[in-house]
PATI-212205 format. One line per field, with one value per residue (C-alpha): residue number from 1; residue in one letter; x, y, z. Coordinates in Angstrom, 3 decimals. Each point is the difference from the previous one (the first is absolute). Example, Ala and Ser with C-alpha at 12.3 -4.5 7.8 and 13.67 -1.06 7.14 Angstrom:
# PATI-212205
num = [1	2];
residu = [A	S];
px = [12.300	1.370];
py = [-4.500	3.440];
pz = [7.800	-0.660];
This chain:
# PATI-212205
num = [1	2	3	4	5	6	7	8	9	10	11	12	13	14	15	16	17	18	19	20	21	22	23	24	25	26	27	28	29	30	31	32	33	34	35	36	37	38	39	40	41	42	43	44	45	46	47	48	49	50	51	52	53	54	55	56	57	58	59	60	61	62	63	64	65	66	67	68	69	70	71	72	73	74	75	76	77	78	79	80	81	82];
residu = [R	E	T	I	A	L	A	A	I	G	I	C	P	T	R	D	A	F	A	E	A	L	A	A	A	F	A	L	E	L	Q	R	W	R	D	F	G	L	A	P	V	I	R	R	W	L	A	A	A	H	P	V	G	T	S	L	E	V	G	E	P	G	E	P	P	L	T	G	A	F	A	G	L	T	E	D	G	A	L	Q	L	R];
px = [87.653	2.078	3.198	3.388	3.389	2.684	2.028	-2.131	0.683	4.337	-1.028	2.101	0.990	1.223	-2.030	2.232	0.159	-3.814	-0.735	2.573	-1.665	-3.461	1.186	1.962	-3.412	-2.078	2.153	-0.185	-3.933	-0.215	2.056	-1.897	-2.954	1.793	0.684	-2.848	-2.956	-1.846	-1.752	3.261	0.547	-4.196	0.628	3.305	-2.075	-2.739	1.740	1.373	-3.511	-2.663	-2.181	-3.098	-3.248	2.315	-1.621	1.778	-0.256	1.056	0.041	1.435	1.369	-3.066	-2.695	-2.298	2.021	-1.790	-0.772	-0.280	1.559	3.434	-1.562	3.779	1.134	-1.132	2.480	1.260	0.998	-3.132	-1.569	-3.032	-2.699	-2.792];
py = [101.457	-0.666	2.247	0.131	1.602	-1.225	0.212	-2.447	-2.664	0.932	2.116	3.194	2.365	3.771	2.625	0.963	-3.921	0.215	3.078	-0.983	-3.627	2.182	2.488	-2.781	-1.888	2.728	0.815	-3.186	0.207	3.750	-1.689	-2.721	2.131	1.935	-3.014	-2.284	2.100	-0.159	-3.623	-1.731	1.634	-0.019	-3.810	-0.110	2.202	-2.056	-3.479	1.719	2.149	-0.673	-2.847	0.737	0.287	1.791	2.165	3.639	3.824	2.299	4.020	3.133	1.059	1.636	-1.368	-3.021	-3.070	-1.804	-3.464	-3.144	-2.957	0.185	-1.123	0.678	2.837	1.786	-0.028	3.398	-1.086	1.178	-1.670	-1.638	-1.005	-1.676];
pz = [116.126	2.912	-0.063	1.937	0.315	-2.397	2.938	1.224	-2.368	-0.336	-2.798	0.865	-2.959	0.531	-0.622	-2.939	-1.551	0.844	-2.076	-2.954	-0.630	0.190	-2.499	-2.709	0.282	-0.698	-2.712	-1.908	0.420	-1.478	-2.419	-0.567	-0.728	-2.390	-2.312	0.290	1.407	3.319	-0.770	1.468	3.274	0.648	-0.196	2.093	2.437	-0.131	1.033	3.154	0.845	2.259	-1.364	-2.335	2.422	3.169	2.165	-0.708	1.839	-1.853	0.026	0.384	3.493	2.330	-2.452	0.584	-1.300	-3.350	0.836	-2.048	-1.701	-2.156	-3.850	-1.228	-2.353	-3.190	-3.120	1.083	3.919	1.786	2.773	-0.349	2.771	0.249];
């Protein structure tokens, strides 16, 4: 996916404002996970994720990457590659 800086489209939050908003969003997702389990979190993540079939490379720094097609997430949130 193409990426750009938020400043290029006129949105330029301060570092502190961004960190505060990120912390609040993380706290909300953590509370949802605690209240409703992982399934709703995974559904929301998949709605914003790469489409199934998208080519991905994953790996640890210094290791050769694994390549495959995105095949979703398991019930416990693990990445699935084909």
